[in-house]
C-alpha positions as protocol buffer text, in pm:
chain_id: "A"
residue {
  index: 1
  type: SER
  ca { x: 14859 y: 1001 z: 9014 }
}
residue {
  index: 2
  type: HIS
  ca { x: 14836 y: 633 z: 8926 }
}
residue {
  index: 3
  type: LEU
  ca { x: 14641 y: 320 z: 9007 }
}
residue {
  index: 4
  type: VAL
  ca { x: 14855 y: 17 z: 9088 }
}
residue {
  index: 5
  type: ALA
  ca { x: 14722 y: -309 z: 8949 }
}
residue {
  index: 6
  type: TYR
  ca { x: 14866 y: -655 z: 8905 }
}
residue {
  index: 7
  type: SER
  ca { x: 14799 y: -900 z: 8627 }
}
residue {
  index: 8
  type: ALA
  ca { x: 14696 y: -1256 z: 8708 }
}
residue {
  index: 9
  type: ASP
  ca { x: 15058 y: -1358 z: 8652 }
}
residue {
  index: 10
  type: GLN
  ca { x: 15164 y: -1093 z: 8906 }
}
residue {
  index: 11
  type: LYS
  ca { x: 15320 y: -829 z: 8680 }
}
residue {
  index: 12
  type: ARG
  ca { x: 15280 y: -483 z: 8831 }
}
residue {
  index: 13
  type: PHE
  ca { x: 15123 y: -201 z: 8630 }
}
residue {
  index: 14
  type: LEU
  ca { x: 15098 y: 170 z: 8705 }
}
residue {
  index: 15
  type: LEU
  ca { x: 14788 y: 294 z: 8525 }
}
residue {
  index: 16
  type: PRO
  ca { x: 14733 y: 669 z: 8502 }
}
residue {
  index: 17
  type: LEU
  ca { x: 14413 y: 762 z: 8683 }
}
residue {
  index: 18
  type: ASP
  ca { x: 14265 y: 909 z: 8365 }
}
residue {
  index: 19
  type: TYR
  ca { x: 14267 y: 554 z: 8220 }
}
residue {
  index: 20
  type: HIS
  ca { x: 13980 y: 484 z: 8461 }
}
residue {
  index: 21
  type: ASN
  ca { x: 13760 y: 676 z: 8215 }
}
residue {
  index: 22
  type: LYS
  ca { x: 13845 y: 431 z: 7936 }
}
residue {
  index: 23
  type: ALA
  ca { x: 13594 y: 154 z: 7862 }
}
residue {
  index: 24
  type: ILE
  ca { x: 13868 y: -110 z: 7844 }
}
residue {
  index: 25
  type: VAL
  ca { x: 13999 y: -29 z: 8192 }
}
residue {
  index: 26
  type: ARG
  ca { x: 13648 y: -5 z: 8340 }
}
residue {
  index: 27
  type: GLU
  ca { x: 13571 y: -351 z: 8202 }
}
residue {
  index: 28
  type: LEU
  ca { x: 13895 y: -491 z: 8345 }
}
residue {
  index: 29
  type: LEU
  ca { x: 13808 y: -345 z: 8685 }
}
residue {
  index: 30
  type: GLU
  ca { x: 13455 y: -489 z: 8670 }
}
residue {
  index: 31
  type: LEU
  ca { x: 13589 y: -832 z: 8576 }
}
residue {
  index: 32
  type: ALA
  ca { x: 13839 y: -810 z: 8862 }
}
residue {
  index: 33
  type: GLU
  ca { x: 13562 y: -726 z: 9109 }
}
residue {
  index: 34
  type: GLU
  ca { x: 13344 y: -1012 z: 8980 }
}
residue {
  index: 35
  type: GLU
  ca { x: 13627 y: -1262 z: 9004 }
}
residue {
  index: 36
  type: PHE
  ca { x: 13812 y: -1150 z: 9317 }
}
residue {
  index: 37
  type: GLY
  ca { x: 13581 y: -906 z: 9496 }
}
residue {
  index: 38
  type: LEU
  ca { x: 13695 y: -567 z: 9616 }
}
residue {
  index: 39
  type: PRO
  ca { x: 14057 y: -568 z: 9733 }
}
residue {
  index: 40
  type: SER
  ca { x: 14081 y: -553 z: 10110 }
}
residue {
  index: 41
  type: ASN
  ca { x: 14459 y: -521 z: 10119 }
}
residue {
  index: 42
  type: GLY
  ca { x: 14489 y: -253 z: 9852 }
}
residue {
  index: 43
  type: HIS
  ca { x: 14625 y: -512 z: 9608 }
}
residue {
  index: 44
  type: LEU
  ca { x: 14416 y: -493 z: 9291 }
}
residue {
  index: 45
  type: THR
  ca { x: 14453 y: -800 z: 9070 }
}
residue {
  index: 46
  type: LEU
  ca { x: 14314 y: -802 z: 8718 }
}
residue {
  index: 47
  type: PRO
  ca { x: 14188 y: -1138 z: 8590 }
}
residue {
  index: 48
  type: CYS
  ca { x: 14420 y: -1120 z: 8287 }
}
residue {
  index: 49
  type: ASP
  ca { x: 14777 y: -1204 z: 8214 }
}
residue {
  index: 50
  type: ALA
  ca { x: 15031 y: -928 z: 8159 }
}
residue {
  index: 51
  type: GLU
  ca { x: 15022 y: -968 z: 7782 }
}
residue {
  index: 52
  type: LEU
  ca { x: 14654 y: -873 z: 7759 }
}
residue {
  index: 53
  type: VAL
  ca { x: 14693 y: -579 z: 7999 }
}
residue {
  index: 54
  type: GLU
  ca { x: 14984 y: -451 z: 7789 }
}
residue {
  index: 55
  type: TYR
  ca { x: 14773 y: -488 z: 7474 }
}
residue {
  index: 56
  type: ALA
  ca { x: 14484 y: -294 z: 7632 }
}
residue {
  index: 57
  type: ILE
  ca { x: 14724 y: -15 z: 7735 }
}
residue {
  index: 58
  type: ALA
  ca { x: 14867 y: -4 z: 7382 }
}
residue {
  index: 59
  type: LEU
  ca { x: 14515 y: 35 z: 7241 }
}
residue {
  index: 60
  type: ILE
  ca { x: 14445 y: 323 z: 7479 }
}
residue {
  index: 61
  type: LYS
  ca { x: 14769 y: 495 z: 7381 }
}
residue {
  index: 62
  type: GLN
  ca { x: 14683 y: 456 z: 7011 }
}
residue {
  index: 63
  type: HIS
  ca { x: 14341 y: 617 z: 7063 }
}
residue {
  index: 64
  type: VAL
  ca { x: 14170 y: 332 z: 6880 }
}
residue {
  index: 65
  type: THR
  ca { x: 13817 y: 358 z: 6750 }
}
residue {
  index: 66
  type: ARG
  ca { x: 13522 y: 265 z: 6965 }
}
residue {
  index: 67
  type: ASP
  ca { x: 13463 y: -40 z: 6741 }
}
residue {
  index: 68
  type: VAL
  ca { x: 13809 y: -178 z: 6819 }
}
residue {
  index: 69
  type: GLU
  ca { x: 13750 y: -116 z: 7191 }
}
residue {
  index: 70
  type: LYS
  ca { x: 13415 y: -296 z: 7171 }
}
residue {
  index: 71
  type: ALA
  ca { x: 13576 y: -595 z: 6996 }
}
residue {
  index: 72
  type: LEU
  ca { x: 13837 y: -627 z: 7270 }
}
residue {
  index: 73
  type: LEU
  ca { x: 13575 y: -583 z: 7542 }
}
residue {
  index: 74
  type: LEU
  ca { x: 13361 y: -859 z: 7392 }
}
residue {
  index: 75
  type: SER
  ca { x: 13665 y: -1084 z: 7375 }
}
residue {
  index: 76
  type: MET
  ca { x: 13756 y: -1006 z: 7735 }
}
residue {
  index: 77
  type: ALA
  ca { x: 13405 y: -1066 z: 7864 }
}
residue {
  index: 78
  type: SER
  ca { x: 13366 y: -1395 z: 7680 }
}
residue {
  index: 79
  type: SER
  ca { x: 13711 y: -1529 z: 7765 }
}
residue {
  index: 80
  type: HIS
  ca { x: 13761 y: -1371 z: 8109 }
}
residue {
  index: 81
  type: CYS
  ca { x: 14087 y: -1226 z: 7983 }
}
residue {
  index: 82
  type: SER
  ca { x: 14242 y: -1554 z: 7885 }
}
residue {
  index: 83
  type: THR
  ca { x: 14518 y: -1542 z: 7632 }
}
residue {
  index: 84
  type: SER
  ca { x: 14382 y: -1825 z: 7426 }
}
residue {
  index: 85
  type: SER
  ca { x: 14491 y: -1841 z: 7064 }
}
residue {
  index: 86
  type: ASP
  ca { x: 14137 y: -1737 z: 6966 }
}
residue {
  index: 87
  type: LEU
  ca { x: 14168 y: -1412 z: 7161 }
}
residue {
  index: 88
  type: HIS
  ca { x: 14507 y: -1338 z: 7011 }
}
residue {
  index: 89
  type: HIS
  ca { x: 14366 y: -1406 z: 6665 }
}
residue {
  index: 90
  type: GLN
  ca { x: 14079 y: -1163 z: 6729 }
}
residue {
  index: 91
  type: ALA
  ca { x: 14319 y: -902 z: 6864 }
}
residue {
  index: 92
  type: ALA
  ca { x: 14548 y: -939 z: 6562 }
}
residue {
  index: 93
  type: VAL
  ca { x: 14255 y: -905 z: 6322 }
}
residue {
  index: 94
  type: HIS
  ca { x: 14136 y: -591 z: 6496 }
}
residue {
  index: 95
  type: GLN
  ca { x: 14484 y: -445 z: 6504 }
}
residue {
  index: 96
  type: LEU
  ca { x: 14513 y: -433 z: 6125 }
}
residue {
  index: 97
  type: PRO
  ca { x: 14304 y: -119 z: 6071 }
}
residue {
  index: 98
  type: ILE
  ca { x: 14515 y: 81 z: 6319 }
}
residue {
  index: 99
  type: SER
  ca { x: 14854 y: -32 z: 6196 }
}
residue {
  index: 100
  type: GLY
  ca { x: 14869 y: 253 z: 5945 }
}
residue {
  index: 101
  type: PHE
  ca { x: 14849 y: 526 z: 6208 }
}
């Protein structure tokens, strides 16, 4: 079974329910609740654009280290999921150690 979520730019994502156990997804859900409240119409919107949601999913699929997850979570919390150049720079820097896998 899946959780349906939309990015701030309205791209639809089907997230496997087991992703709910991942720190990145929990943080996204908490940020969504803080920003938008609980969805009353069943339409869950994450406060991120599609690019960041796709990046988070890619990290989950790559089974990244907890340190890489923490770095992304800190970036997300401080930027509220914006895709500023600073966030992309941080993401690119943290992607280097996993590129060899």
